[in-house]
C-alpha positions in Angstrom: 10.7 -13.2 -8.1 7.8 -15.0 -9.6 6.9 -18.3 -11.2 6.3 -18.7 -14.9 2.5 -18.8 -14.8 2.3 -15.7 -12.6 4.5 -13.6 -14.8 3.6 -14.9 -18.3 2.3 -12.2 -20.7 2.6 -9.4 -18.2 5.5 -7.6 -19.8 7.5 -8.1 -16.6 9.4 -11.1 -17.8 12.6 -9.2 -18.2 12.2 -7.4 -14.8 11.5 -10.3 -12.6 13.6 -13.3 -11.7 11.7 -16.5 -12.6 11.8 -19.5 -10.3 9.5 -22.5 -10.6 10.7 -24.8 -7.9 11.8 -24.6 -4.3 15.4 -25.2 -5.5 15.3 -22.4 -8.0 13.8 -20.0 -5.5 16.6 -20.8 -3.0 19.3 -20.4 -5.7 17.9 -17.2 -7.1 17.4 -15.7 -3.6 21.1 -16.5 -2.8 22.2 -14.9 -6.1 20.0 -11.8 -5.6 21.3 -11.2 -2.1 24.8 -11.0 -3.5 23.9 -8.7 -6.4 24.3 -4.9 -6.0 21.4 -2.8 -7.2 22.1 0.7 -8.5 19.7 3.6 -8.4 19.2 3.1 -12.1 18.2 -0.5 -11.5 15.7 0.6 -8.9 14.2 3.4 -11.1 13.9 1.1 -14.0 12.0 -1.5 -11.9 9.7 1.1 -10.4 8.8 2.4 -13.8 8.0 -1.1 -15.0 5.9 -1.8 -12.0 3.9 1.4 -12.0 1.0 0.0 -14.1 0.6 -2.7 -11.4 0.4 -0.4 -8.4 -2.8 -0.3 -6.4 -3.2 3.5 -7.2 -3.0 2.8 -10.9 -5.5 -0.1 -10.6 -7.9 2.1 -8.6 -7.7 4.8 -11.2 -8.5 2.3 -14.0 -11.4 1.0 -12.0 -12.8 4.5 -11.5 -12.5 5.2 -15.2 -14.4 2.1 -16.0 -17.1 2.6 -13.3 -17.6 6.3 -13.9 -16.7 6.3 -17.7 -14.3 9.2 -17.3 
């Protein structure tokens, strides 16, 4: 879950639930607790989030620093 400014132009808009107010956060949280997530849902989410992992970020930084 994220607010609009945080998620905008990241490519994660379809992966994350967007909530911009306290009321939206509470409502989305309640809805998500009732939703069943399949292995396929989890795999899809992990694949989408991989570019944002600390490991991927560190590799990108090393490539920039050491021009690899």
